[in-house]
N, C-alpha and C positions, 0 to 999 in steps of 0.2 A: 503495502500499500503506499502510497506517496502521498507525504504530507506538503502541503503549500502553507510556507512561512510567508508574511508580509510584511513587506520591508518597514521599517520603523520611520523610516524618513526619505523622501525624493529630492535630492538635491537638485537644482536647476546649476550648478556652475558655482565656483569660487575665482573671484576676482581680487588684484593686489595692484593698488595704486600707491602712485607719489601725492604726497597732500603738498602743496606750499609751506608749509612750515617744518618742512624736510624729516614727516612722519608719513606712516605708510597705514593705507585705507585699506582694510582690507574685510569684505562684504561678498556677500552670500544669499541665496534664495534657496525655497523649498518650496516644493508645490503641494506637498501632503506631510504632516507630522501624526506619528501616533503612540501612546507614550510617550513621549518624548521628554526629557527632563532637562540636561542643557547641553552646552556644545561646550566645547575645547578649540582654542586656538595654538596650533602645535606649529614651530617653525625650525626651519636647519639649516647650519651655512651650507650642504653641499646636495641637499635634496634627496637624501638619504636615513639621514640620523635626524630625526622628529622624536630628539631628546630635552627641547626647551616649549614648557607651555607658557604661554605669555599669557595666561588667562583665560574668563568662562564667562556664556553667554546665559541666560537663564531661556530655556526656549518656550514656546508657547505653549507647549504640549499637548493637544489636536487642531488640527486644522485640517479640510477641506480644497484650501486659497493658498495664493501666492502670499509667503509671507518672506520679507526683508530682515537682512542681521547687519550689523556692523561692528567691527572693533578696528579699533588705534592703535598701532604697533609704535609708542613715540621713542623707541631707540633700536632702528633698524642697525643691521649688522652693514661695514663697507662692504662692499662687492653684493655679492649674492642673498638673498634672503628667500627660502621655499619656504609656503604657507601649505598646511592644510587644518581641514576640522573634522576633530574626532565628535559624531553625534551619541550620546551619552542617555540611554532609555531609562526609565524609573526602575526598571528591574537591575539597571547595570549593563547590560549588553549596550554593545557600541555600533559604529562602521566610521567609513571614513570618506570625504569627500576630494573631489580631484585633488591636484596640485595644481598652488600655481607660483607661478617668480616673478622675480623684479631686482636689475643692478639697479642699485643706489652707489650712485659713486659721489663723491663727494662734491660742490656748485664749483671749487677751486680745479678742478684735475685736472690734467694738461692730456686726458685722452678720451674720447670713448668710444665704445665695438656695436655696432650694430647690425644689421637686427644679428642678435644672439638669444637662443640659439640660429644656427640657420644650416642650411642644403647647401647650396652654393658659394655664397660669395658674401663677406660682413665688408663693413665701412669702417675703416678706421679716420676717427678724426679728431684729426690734436694743435696744437695752436704749436708754432718755431716760434723764437723769438728774431732767429735770423733766417737766413738761406742755407741750410745746410741739407748734408746726405742721409737721407737715414735707412739704418739698417736693423730689419725684422725678422725675428725667428719666431718659426711654430715647435712648440717642442713638446711629441706625444707624451704618455703617462709614464712612461719608461726611463726619460731624459735625454730621450733622442732629438738631434734636430730632424724634420720632417722636410721643411720648407724653409725657404730664405728669402728674405725679398730686400730689395734696395728701392729706393726712393728718391726723389728730387724734393725737399721741403720748401717751399718762399714762407717769407714772413708773413707771420701773422695764421690766419686759421686754415690747416689745409686737409682733404679728406681723398685718401686713396682706398679705392678694393682691394679685395684681397683673395682670394679663389681661390676655395677651401675643398670642390666640387671632387678633387682625386684622394682625398683622405678619409678615413670610414671613418662610420660613426663616433664618435665618443667624446671624451674632455680634453682639450689640449689646452697650454698654455702657449700664450704671446709676449716675448718681449722684445721691446720696442726702445732703442735709446735715441733720444731725444734732448739735447741741447745739454746734452754729459748726464742729464737723467735716465738711470733705467725703469721701464715701467711696465708691470707684469700684471695681463687681464686672460682671464680664464674664456674657453671657447667654446662653445660646445657644437660639435657637429653630429646634423639628424639621419 
C-alpha cells in the first residue's frame, strides 16, 4: 500500500537582494502551508556547508494562499553568500527551499566579475589608475593554472571578456594583478 504524505509547505522561490545600506534582503513566498511552525534562515560561504543560522521567522501556520516572508542579513559575508530556508513543522519535521546566492563586494572594490556563475563568458570590470598590461590567471581546485590572459588596461574603467566555455564545470579562482595589487575572485563555471 502506498501512503502519500502531503508536503507541509510549497515554496515559490527564494531570492537574495543587496539593499542600499549594504545588507541583504532574503525573501521567499509560500503557495500553501500545513501545520508550519517557523522558518530558519541559513547562510553558507561555499554553497554546501549551511552551519550558520541567521535567525527565524514565525510562519503563518496554515494557508492556501500566497504568503510573502522576508529577513534582513545585516552582516553579510564579503564575497559569496548562499542562503536557504529550513521550514520546520509543529511536529519537528522539516524541509528546505531552493538556494539563492549573492556576491557581495565592498563598494570600493577594484574588481567586479559577472555574470557569475556562467556557462561561457564572464566580464571582468576593473578600474586602473594608469595604462598598464593586465595579467589574469584562472586556477583550478588543484592549484593548477588552466588559463592565462593578458590584456591592455587603460586609465579608468575597463571591461575584459573572458571566455570560460572550454573549462569543465566547477569552481575556479581568478587571479588578477592590477596596479601592483593582486585580486583573487571565485568563478563558478556551470
